[in-house]
Structures are given as C-alpha cells and as structure tokens.
MOPAC internal coordinates of N, CA, C and O (Angstrom, degrees):
PM7 1SCF
backbone

  N    0.0000 0     0.00 0     0.00 0    0    0    0
  C    1.4508 1     0.00 0     0.00 0    1    0    0
  C    1.5232 1   109.26 1     0.00 0    2    1    0
  O    1.2310 1   120.42 1   -50.14 1    3    2    1
  N    1.3063 1   116.80 1   129.86 1    3    2    1
  C    1.4627 1   121.71 1  -179.39 1    5    3    2
  C    1.5259 1   110.43 1   -74.40 1    6    5    3
  O    1.2310 1   121.33 1   -32.72 1    7    6    5
  N    1.3070 1   115.06 1   147.28 1    7    6    5
  C    1.4538 1   121.82 1   176.01 1    9    7    6
  C    1.5182 1   108.24 1   -91.12 1   10    9    7
  O    1.2310 1   120.75 1   -47.27 1   11   10    9
  N    1.3493 1   116.17 1   132.73 1   11   10    9
  C    1.4663 1   120.53 1  -175.79 1   13   11   10
  C    1.5218 1   111.49 1   -76.26 1   14   13   11
  O    1.2310 1   121.34 1   -43.75 1   15   14   13
  N    1.3065 1   115.04 1   136.25 1   15   14   13
  C    1.4561 1   122.71 1   176.30 1   17   15   14
  C    1.5331 1   108.41 1   -72.17 1   18   17   15
  O    1.2310 1   120.49 1   -42.59 1   19   18   17
  N    1.3367 1   116.68 1   137.41 1   19   18   17
  C    1.4605 1   121.41 1   179.42 1   21   19   18
  C    1.5265 1   110.62 1   -76.80 1   22   21   19
  O    1.2310 1   120.84 1   -31.66 1   23   22   21
  N    1.3379 1   116.00 1   148.34 1   23   22   21
  C    1.4631 1   121.13 1   175.40 1   25   23   22
  C    1.5296 1   109.02 1   -78.10 1   26   25   23
  O    1.2310 1   120.80 1   -14.12 1   27   26   25
  N    1.3171 1   116.08 1   165.88 1   27   26   25
  C    1.4692 1   120.78 1   177.61 1   29   27   26
  C    1.5318 1   110.73 1   -58.00 1   30   29   27
  O    1.2310 1   120.32 1   140.23 1   31   30   29
  N    1.3356 1   116.99 1   -39.77 1   31   30   29
  C    1.4615 1   121.51 1   179.86 1   33   31   30
  C    1.5348 1   110.98 1   -66.17 1   34   33   31
  O    1.2310 1   120.34 1   138.72 1   35   34   33
  N    1.3160 1   116.96 1   -41.28 1   35   34   33
  C    1.4636 1   120.84 1   178.14 1   37   35   34
  C    1.5278 1   110.52 1   -64.71 1   38   37   35
  O    1.2310 1   120.71 1   138.57 1   39   38   37
  N    1.3178 1   116.25 1   -41.43 1   39   38   37
  C    1.4680 1   120.47 1   179.32 1   41   39   38
  C    1.5258 1   109.85 1   -62.60 1   42   41   39
  O    1.2310 1   120.18 1   134.40 1   43   42   41
  N    1.3183 1   117.27 1   -45.60 1   43   42   41
  C    1.4689 1   121.22 1  -179.99 1   45   43   42
  C    1.5216 1   110.98 1   -60.09 1   46   45   43
  O    1.2310 1   120.31 1   137.77 1   47   46   45
  N    1.3271 1   117.02 1   -42.23 1   47   46   45
  C    1.4684 1   121.07 1   179.50 1   49   47   46
  C    1.5248 1   111.00 1   -65.31 1   50   49   47
  O    1.2310 1   120.28 1   138.34 1   51   50   49
  N    1.3137 1   117.08 1   -41.66 1   51   50   49
  C    1.4722 1   121.07 1   179.92 1   53   51   50
  C    1.5257 1   110.83 1   -67.55 1   54   53   51
  O    1.2310 1   120.07 1   141.97 1   55   54   53
  N    1.3271 1   117.48 1   -38.03 1   55   54   53
  C    1.4644 1   121.22 1  -179.44 1   57   55   54
  C    1.5290 1   112.14 1   -61.53 1   58   57   55
  O    1.2310 1   120.63 1   146.91 1   59   58   57
  N    1.3269 1   116.40 1   -33.09 1   59   58   57
  C    1.4700 1   119.74 1   179.29 1   61   59   58
  C    1.5237 1   111.56 1   -62.01 1   62   61   59
  O    1.2310 1   120.46 1   154.76 1   63   62   61
  N    1.3327 1   116.72 1   -25.24 1   63   62   61
  C    1.4683 1   121.22 1  -179.01 1   65   63   62
  C    1.5306 1   112.32 1   -94.31 1   66   65   63
  O    1.2310 1   120.19 1   172.16 1   67   66   65
  N    1.3234 1   117.25 1    -7.84 1   67   66   65
  C    1.4679 1   122.06 1  -177.63 1   69   67   66
  C    1.5342 1   108.86 1  -112.06 1   70   69   67
  O    1.2310 1   120.37 1   -93.39 1   71   70   69
  N    1.3010 1   116.90 1    86.61 1   71   70   69
  C    1.4598 1   120.89 1  -179.40 1   73   71   70
  C    1.5206 1   112.60 1   -58.58 1   74   73   71
  O    1.2310 1   121.31 1   -48.21 1   75   74   73
  N    1.3323 1   115.11 1   131.79 1   75   74   73
  C    1.4567 1   120.42 1   175.30 1   77   75   74
  C    1.5122 1   115.42 1    89.55 1   78   77   75
  O    1.2310 1   119.76 1   167.84 1   79   78   77
  N    1.3227 1   118.06 1   -12.16 1   79   78   77
  C    1.4608 1   121.64 1   179.99 1   81   79   78
  C    1.5249 1   109.35 1   -90.73 1   82   81   79
  O    1.2310 1   120.95 1   -29.36 1   83   82   81
  N    1.3207 1   115.78 1   150.64 1   83   82   81
  C    1.4553 1   121.69 1   174.69 1   85   83   82
  C    1.5256 1   107.82 1  -142.57 1   86   85   83
  O    1.2310 1   120.72 1    -6.21 1   87   86   85
  N    1.3145 1   116.23 1   173.79 1   87   86   85
  C    1.4626 1   120.71 1   174.50 1   89   87   86
  C    1.5222 1   107.16 1  -105.11 1   90   89   87
  O    1.2310 1   121.09 1   -59.83 1   91   90   89
  N    1.3316 1   115.53 1   120.17 1   91   90   89
  C    1.4617 1   122.66 1   179.23 1   93   91   90
  C    1.5274 1   107.55 1  -129.00 1   94   93   91
  O    1.2310 1   120.73 1   -57.26 1   95   94   93
  N    1.3087 1   116.21 1   122.74 1   95   94   93
  C    1.4710 1   121.51 1  -179.62 1   97   95   94
  C    1.5250 1   112.46 1    52.19 1   98   97   95
  O    1.2310 1   120.66 1  -142.01 1   99   98   97
  N    1.3359 1   116.35 1    37.99 1   99   98   97
  C    1.4600 1   121.29 1   176.99 1  101   99   98
  C    1.5164 1   115.12 1    80.52 1  102  101   99
  O    1.2310 1   120.04 1  -175.56 1  103  102  101
  N    1.3228 1   117.53 1     4.44 1  103  102  101
  C    1.4677 1   121.95 1   179.37 1  105  103  102
  C    1.5175 1   110.81 1  -112.06 1  106  105  103
  O    1.2310 1   120.63 1   -30.15 1  107  106  105
  N    1.3353 1   116.41 1   149.85 1  107  106  105
  C    1.4559 1   119.14 1   164.57 1  109  107  106
  C    1.5126 1   105.51 1   -70.84 1  110  109  107
  O    1.2310 1   119.73 1   -50.06 1  111  110  109
  N    1.3122 1   118.13 1   129.94 1  111  110  109
  C    1.4636 1   122.10 1  -170.16 1  113  111  110
  C    1.5266 1   110.51 1  -134.08 1  114  113  111
  O    1.2310 1   121.43 1   -41.03 1  115  114  113
  N    1.3299 1   114.86 1   138.97 1  115  114  113
  C    1.4584 1   119.84 1   173.55 1  117  115  114
  C    1.5267 1   109.02 1  -159.22 1  118  117  115
  O    1.2310 1   120.97 1   -33.56 1  119  118  117
  N    1.3347 1   115.75 1   146.44 1  119  118  117
  C    1.4628 1   122.42 1   173.27 1  121  119  118
  C    1.5220 1   107.05 1  -111.52 1  122  121  119
  O    1.2310 1   120.65 1   -53.10 1  123  122  121
  N    1.3154 1   116.36 1   126.90 1  123  122  121
  C    1.4688 1   123.01 1   178.19 1  125  123  122
  C    1.5179 1   108.26 1  -106.12 1  126  125  123
  O    1.2310 1   120.50 1   -42.89 1  127  126  125
  N    1.3119 1   116.64 1   137.11 1  127  126  125
  C    1.4653 1   120.99 1  -178.54 1  129  127  126
  C    1.5309 1   109.94 1  -119.67 1  130  129  127
  O    1.2310 1   121.37 1   -39.59 1  131  130  129
  N    1.3310 1   114.98 1   140.41 1  131  130  129
  C    1.4648 1   122.56 1  -176.73 1  133  131  130
  C    1.5247 1   109.78 1  -128.90 1  134  133  131
  O    1.2310 1   120.92 1    -6.34 1  135  134  133
  N    1.3269 1   115.84 1   173.66 1  135  134  133
  C    1.4611 1   120.08 1   179.26 1  137  135  134
  C    1.5186 1   112.37 1   -67.81 1  138  137  135
  O    1.2310 1   120.99 1   145.54 1  139  138  137
  N    1.3419 1   115.71 1   -34.46 1  139  138  137
  C    1.4634 1   118.95 1  -175.96 1  141  139  138
  C    1.5236 1   110.58 1  -159.17 1  142  141  139
  O    1.2310 1   120.78 1    -0.71 1  143  142  141
  N    1.3177 1   116.11 1   179.29 1  143  142  141
  C    1.4603 1   122.88 1  -178.84 1  145  143  142
  C    1.5191 1   111.89 1   -61.58 1  146  145  143
  O    1.2310 1   120.00 1   139.05 1  147  146  145
  N    1.3236 1   117.61 1   -40.95 1  147  146  145
  C    1.4667 1   120.78 1  -177.34 1  149  147  146
  C    1.5259 1   111.03 1   -61.36 1  150  149  147
  O    1.2310 1   120.01 1   136.99 1  151  150  149
  N    1.3207 1   117.59 1   -43.01 1  151  150  149
  C    1.4643 1   120.17 1   178.47 1  153  151  150
  C    1.5329 1   110.66 1   -66.48 1  154  153  151
  O    1.2310 1   120.40 1   138.97 1  155  154  153
  N    1.3219 1   116.84 1   -41.03 1  155  154  153
  C    1.4605 1   120.54 1   178.76 1  157  155  154
  C    1.5276 1   110.68 1   -61.82 1  158  157  155
  O    1.2310 1   120.60 1   135.55 1  159  158  157
  N    1.3193 1   116.45 1   -44.45 1  159  158  157
  C    1.4660 1   120.60 1  -178.89 1  161  159  158
  C    1.5278 1   110.65 1   -67.88 1  162  161  159
  O    1.2310 1   120.06 1   141.74 1  163  162  161
  N    1.3208 1   117.50 1   -38.26 1  163  162  161
  C    1.4656 1   121.06 1   176.44 1  165  163  162
  C    1.5210 1   111.31 1   -60.89 1  166  165  163
  O    1.2310 1   120.61 1   138.13 1  167  166  165
  N    1.3300 1   116.44 1   -41.87 1  167  166  165
  C    1.4629 1   122.11 1   176.27 1  169  167  166
  C    1.5240 1   110.04 1   -59.54 1  170  169  167
  O    1.2310 1   120.52 1   133.39 1  171  170  169
  N    1.3250 1   116.61 1   -46.61 1  171  170  169
  C    1.4612 1   120.49 1   180.00 1  173  171  170
  C    1.5239 1   111.15 1   -61.37 1  174  173  171
  O    1.2310 1   120.26 1   141.95 1  175  174  173
  N    1.3071 1   117.10 1   -38.05 1  175  174  173
  C    1.4674 1   120.82 1   178.92 1  177  175  174
  C    1.5254 1   110.59 1   -63.80 1  178  177  175
  O    1.2310 1   120.51 1   134.94 1  179  178  177
  N    1.3363 1   116.63 1   -45.06 1  179  178  177
  C    1.4684 1   119.72 1   179.74 1  181  179  178
  C    1.5321 1   110.81 1   -64.54 1  182  181  179
  O    1.2310 1   120.28 1   138.86 1  183  182  181
  N    1.3195 1   117.07 1   -41.14 1  183  182  181
  C    1.4640 1   120.67 1   178.45 1  185  183  182
  C    1.5272 1   110.00 1   -65.09 1  186  185  183
  O    1.2310 1   119.99 1   139.15 1  187  186  185
  N    1.3183 1   117.62 1   -40.85 1  187  186  185
  C    1.4679 1   121.40 1  -178.93 1  189  187  186
  C    1.5239 1   111.32 1   -58.92 1  190  189  187
  O    1.2310 1   120.11 1   139.74 1  191  190  189
  N    1.3239 1   117.40 1   -40.26 1  191  190  189
  C    1.4640 1   120.60 1   179.81 1  193  191  190
  C    1.5252 1   111.17 1   -64.62 1  194  193  191
  O    1.2310 1   120.20 1   137.96 1  195  194  193
  N    1.3267 1   117.23 1   -42.04 1  195  194  193
  C    1.4708 1   121.87 1   178.10 1  197  195  194
  C    1.5299 1   110.26 1   -67.23 1  198  197  195
  O    1.2310 1   120.50 1   134.43 1  199  198  197
  N    1.3186 1   116.64 1   -45.57 1  199  198  197
  C    1.4650 1   120.94 1  -178.59 1  201  199  198
  C    1.5305 1   110.91 1   -60.97 1  202  201  199
  O    1.2310 1   120.61 1   140.11 1  203  202  201
  N    1.3108 1   116.45 1   -39.89 1  203  202  201
  C    1.4657 1   120.00 1   179.60 1  205  203  202
  C    1.5238 1   110.47 1   -64.40 1  206  205  203
  O    1.2310 1   120.08 1   137.91 1  207  206  205
  N    1.3332 1   117.45 1   -42.09 1  207  206  205
  C    1.4714 1   120.60 1   177.53 1  209  207  206
  C    1.5247 1   111.41 1   -62.22 1  210  209  207
  O    1.2310 1   120.81 1   144.28 1  211  210  209
  N    1.3328 1   116.06 1   -35.72 1  211  210  209
  C    1.4634 1   120.89 1   179.95 1  213  211  210
  C    1.5270 1   111.73 1   -80.98 1  214  213  211
  O    1.2310 1   120.00 1   168.25 1  215  214  213
  N    1.3290 1   117.60 1   -11.75 1  215  214  213
  C    1.4588 1   123.73 1  -173.74 1  217  215  214
  C    1.5344 1   110.27 1    53.86 1  218  217  215
  O    1.2310 1   122.07 1  -135.48 1  219  218  217
  N    1.3462 1   113.65 1    44.52 1  219  218  217
  C    1.4674 1   120.91 1   179.49 1  221  219  218
  C    1.5252 1   106.61 1  -146.77 1  222  221  219
  O    1.2310 1   120.23 1   -64.52 1  223  222  221
  N    1.2986 1   117.17 1   115.48 1  223  222  221
  C    1.4569 1   121.14 1  -166.81 1  225  223  222
  C    1.5272 1   112.26 1  -115.40 1  226  225  223
  O    1.2310 1   121.01 1   -42.60 1  227  226  225
  N    1.3388 1   115.67 1   137.40 1  227  226  225
  C    1.4696 1   119.50 1  -179.29 1  229  227  226
  C    1.5274 1   112.11 1   -77.06 1  230  229  227
  O    1.2310 1   121.63 1   -24.13 1  231  230  229
  N    1.3130 1   114.48 1   155.87 1  231  230  229
  C    1.4614 1   121.20 1   163.75 1  233  231  230
  C    1.5177 1   103.31 1   -94.01 1  234  233  231
  O    1.2310 1   120.21 1   -58.50 1  235  234  233
  N    1.3251 1   117.21 1   121.50 1  235  234  233
  C    1.4606 1   118.32 1  -174.14 1  237  235  234
  C    1.5045 1   111.48 1  -152.70 1  238  237  235
  O    1.2310 1   122.01 1   -13.95 1  239  238  237
  N    1.3404 1   113.75 1   166.05 1  239  238  237
  C    1.4578 1   120.00 1   176.73 1  241  239  238
  C    1.5236 1   108.58 1  -146.73 1  242  241  239
  O    1.2310 1   121.75 1   -19.31 1  243  242  241
  N    1.3163 1   114.26 1   160.69 1  243  242  241
  C    1.4579 1   121.44 1   179.83 1  245  243  242
  C    1.5199 1   108.62 1  -130.41 1  246  245  243
  O    1.2310 1   120.93 1   -48.96 1  247  246  245
  N    1.3180 1   115.82 1   131.04 1  247  246  245
  C    1.4491 1   121.93 1   172.75 1  249  247  246
  C    1.5188 1   107.29 1  -132.65 1  250  249  247
  O    1.2310 1   120.64 1   -75.71 1  251  250  249
  N    1.2949 1   116.39 1   104.29 1  251  250  249
  C    1.4581 1   126.80 1  -175.39 1  253  251  250
  C    1.5146 1   111.27 1    49.00 1  254  253  251
  O    1.2310 1   119.01 1    81.61 1  255  254  253
  N    1.3419 1   119.50 1   -98.39 1  255  254  253
  C    1.4691 1   120.59 1  -173.83 1  257  255  254
  C    1.5319 1   112.62 1  -102.94 1  258  257  255
  O    1.2310 1   119.89 1  -168.19 1  259  258  257
  N    1.3217 1   117.82 1    11.81 1  259  258  257
  C    1.4628 1   121.25 1  -178.64 1  261  259  258
  C    1.5219 1   110.76 1  -120.77 1  262  261  259
  O    1.2310 1   121.65 1   -41.62 1  263  262  261
  N    1.3343 1   114.46 1   138.38 1  263  262  261
  C    1.4613 1   121.67 1   175.14 1  265  263  262
  C    1.5227 1   106.96 1  -121.91 1  266  265  263
  O    1.2310 1   120.78 1   -59.26 1  267  266  265
  N    1.3116 1   116.11 1   120.74 1  267  266  265
  C    1.4566 1   122.29 1   178.25 1  269  267  266
  C    1.5270 1   107.93 1  -101.10 1  270  269  267
  O    1.2310 1   120.74 1   -53.09 1  271  270  269
  N    1.3337 1   116.19 1   126.91 1  271  270  269
  C    1.4605 1   121.73 1  -176.24 1  273  271  270
  C    1.5240 1   109.41 1  -121.11 1  274  273  271
  O    1.2310 1   120.85 1   -47.70 1  275  274  273
  N    1.3285 1   115.99 1   132.30 1  275  274  273
  C    1.4574 1   123.23 1   171.95 1  277  275  274
  C    1.5215 1   108.10 1  -127.27 1  278  277  275
  O    1.2310 1   121.20 1   -48.68 1  279  278  277
  N    1.3228 1   115.30 1   131.32 1  279  278  277
  C    1.4603 1   121.25 1  -179.15 1  281  279  278
  C    1.5175 1   110.40 1  -121.41 1  282  281  279
  O    1.2310 1   120.96 1   -44.74 1  283  282  281
  N    1.3132 1   115.77 1   135.26 1  283  282  281
  C    1.4567 1   123.04 1   175.46 1  285  283  282
  C    1.5208 1   107.32 1  -162.55 1  286  285  283
  O    1.2310 1   120.76 1   -30.78 1  287  286  285
  N    1.3072 1   116.15 1   149.22 1  287  286  285
  C    1.4657 1   120.12 1   176.24 1  289  287  286
  C    1.5224 1   107.01 1   -97.72 1  290  289  287
  O    1.2310 1   120.79 1   -81.55 1  291  290  289
  N    1.3051 1   116.09 1    98.45 1  291  290  289
  C    1.4544 1   121.51 1  -174.17 1  293  291  290
  C    1.5263 1   112.02 1   -58.26 1  294  293  291
  O    1.2310 1   120.41 1   140.99 1  295  294  293
  N    1.3386 1   116.81 1   -39.01 1  295  294  293
  C    1.4677 1   119.94 1  -177.99 1  297  295  294
  C    1.5276 1   112.18 1   -66.66 1  298  297  295
  O    1.2310 1   120.06 1   156.24 1  299  298  297
  N    1.3423 1   117.50 1   -23.76 1  299  298  297
  C    1.4686 1   121.48 1   178.73 1  301  299  298
  C    1.5231 1   111.53 1   -95.62 1  302  301  299
  O    1.2310 1   120.24 1   169.64 1  303  302  301
  N    1.3164 1   117.16 1   -10.36 1  303  302  301
  C    1.4552 1   120.41 1  -179.71 1  305  303  302
  C    1.5177 1   113.99 1    74.13 1  306  305  303
  O    1.2310 1   120.59 1  -151.86 1  307  306  305
  N    1.3284 1   116.49 1    28.14 1  307  306  305
  C    1.4654 1   119.56 1   179.28 1  309  307  306
  C    1.5105 1   112.04 1   167.22 1  310  309  307
  O    1.2310 1   121.30 1    22.97 1  311  310  309
  N    1.3120 1   115.11 1  -157.03 1  311  310  309
  C    1.4631 1   121.09 1  -176.47 1  313  311  310
  C    1.5240 1   111.19 1   -87.26 1  314  313  311
  O    1.2310 1   121.60 1   -41.80 1  315  314  313
  N    1.3355 1   114.55 1   138.20 1  315  314  313
  C    1.4622 1   121.42 1   179.02 1  317  315  314
  C    1.5293 1   109.17 1  -132.99 1  318  317  315
  O    1.2310 1   121.50 1    -2.80 1  319  318  317
  N    1.3166 1   114.73 1   177.20 1  319  318  317
  C    1.4635 1   121.01 1   176.85 1  321  319  318
  C    1.5278 1   110.76 1   -57.16 1  322  321  319
  O    1.2310 1   119.94 1   146.69 1  323  322  321
  N    1.3248 1   117.72 1   -33.31 1  323  322  321
  C    1.4698 1   121.01 1   178.44 1  325  323  322
  C    1.5317 1   111.25 1   -57.80 1  326  325  323
  O    1.2310 1   120.60 1   138.65 1  327  326  325
  N    1.3256 1   116.45 1   -41.35 1  327  326  325
  C    1.4665 1   120.97 1  -179.48 1  329  327  326
  C    1.5196 1   110.81 1   -66.90 1  330  329  327
  O    1.2310 1   120.63 1   136.20 1  331  330  329
  N    1.3170 1   116.40 1   -43.80 1  331  330  329
  C    1.4636 1   121.12 1   179.38 1  333  331  330
  C    1.5272 1   110.17 1   -64.58 1  334  333  331
  O    1.2310 1   120.49 1   137.42 1  335  334  333
  N    1.3323 1   116.67 1   -42.58 1  335  334  333
  C    1.4675 1   120.26 1   179.51 1  337  335  334
  C    1.5285 1   110.93 1   -63.05 1  338  337  335
  O    1.2310 1   120.20 1   135.67 1  339  338  337
  N    1.3249 1   117.23 1   -44.33 1  339  338  337
  C    1.4641 1   119.86 1   179.42 1  341  339  338
  C    1.5273 1   110.28 1   -66.62 1  342  341  339
  O    1.2310 1   119.79 1   139.93 1  343  342  341
  N    1.3268 1   118.01 1   -40.07 1  343  342  341
  C    1.4639 1   120.49 1   177.05 1  345  343  342
  C    1.5334 1   110.52 1   -59.19 1  346  345  343
  O    1.2310 1   120.40 1   138.76 1  347  346  345
  N    1.3185 1   116.84 1   -41.24 1  347  346  345
  C    1.4656 1   120.90 1   177.73 1  349  347  346
  C    1.5174 1   112.18 1   -62.49 1  350  349  347
  O    1.2310 1   120.53 1   138.51 1  351  350  349
  N    1.3198 1   116.58 1   -41.49 1  351  350  349
  C    1.4713 1   120.24 1   178.58 1  353  351  350
  C    1.5260 1   110.90 1   -68.23 1  354  353  351
  O    1.2310 1   120.37 1   141.03 1  355  354  353
  N    1.3285 1   116.90 1   -38.97 1  355  354  353
  C    1.4637 1   120.54 1   176.45 1  357  355  354
  C    1.5257 1   109.33 1   -62.46 1  358  357  355
  O    1.2310 1   120.67 1   138.25 1  359  358  357
  N    1.3092 1   116.33 1   -41.75 1  359  358  357
  C    1.4614 1   121.92 1   177.65 1  361  359  358
  C    1.5313 1   110.68 1   -57.76 1  362  361  359
  O    1.2310 1   120.38 1   135.48 1  363  362  361
  N    1.3261 1   116.89 1   -44.52 1  363  362  361
  C    1.4750 1   121.57 1   178.42 1  365  363  362
  C    1.5195 1   111.00 1   -62.93 1  366  365  363
  O    1.2310 1   120.40 1   136.73 1  367  366  365
  N    1.3114 1   116.84 1   -43.27 1  367  366  365
  C    1.4624 1   120.96 1   179.92 1  369  367  366
  C    1.5320 1   109.79 1   -62.52 1  370  369  367
  O    1.2310 1   120.54 1   139.06 1  371  370  369
  N    1.3205 1   116.57 1   -40.94 1  371  370  369
  C    1.4617 1   120.51 1   179.96 1  373  371  370
  C    1.5274 1   111.53 1   -67.62 1  374  373  371
  O    1.2310 1   121.34 1   150.33 1  375  374  373
  N    1.3285 1   115.04 1   -29.67 1  375  374  373
  C    1.4634 1   118.11 1   175.63 1  377  375  374
  C    1.5037 1   115.21 1   106.22 1  378  377  375
  O    1.2310 1   120.39 1  -147.98 1  379  378  377
  N    1.3174 1   116.86 1    32.02 1  379  378  377
  C    1.4550 1   116.49 1   176.61 1  381  379  378
  C    1.4386 1   115.84 1   167.20 1  382  381  379
  O    1.2310 1   120.10 1   180.00 1  383  382  381

C-alpha cells in the first residue's frame, strides 16, 4: 500500500509541532548539535534503532558534533506521515 504524500497545508501544520525542523529541498530538515563526536554518534545509534523498527530511514550525515538529518518518502515523491512520525521520534531522542 502506498503512503500518501502530505499537502502543503498538512506539512505547515505538522511543522508547527516539530520545533527546529524546516522544509529544505522538499525534505524535512534539521541539524542537531552535541558536545562532541561521541554524543553525536550515540544519538545516531539510537535513531538508527528506531528508524529500523519503523522501516523508514533518514538521509543523514555526521561531522564531528553535528548530525544533519533529511527525511522524505522517496516512494511517495515527497513528505508523508512516515517522515513526520520519524521526525517526532528523533525529536524525543534528542530531548525536546
């Protein structure tokens, strides 16, 4: 079953509940900053476990104490509820 792409209005409403996230190049986007590489990598490990359970994986990168996350449902050609749900879980893992 295909996942439905969110409308611009739905995306705007969801963004209001996701502090720090924005839409960049059609992706939900956020940069997380930590004290050091170990904390950043630990965060990525915790997110990876959740993402695997959801079978929905972020496009992301790590540079020392920063983790850049982009979410999009490639099969739907844009943002879906899966992206918003994963962003919410990432937000919880980050602590706010």
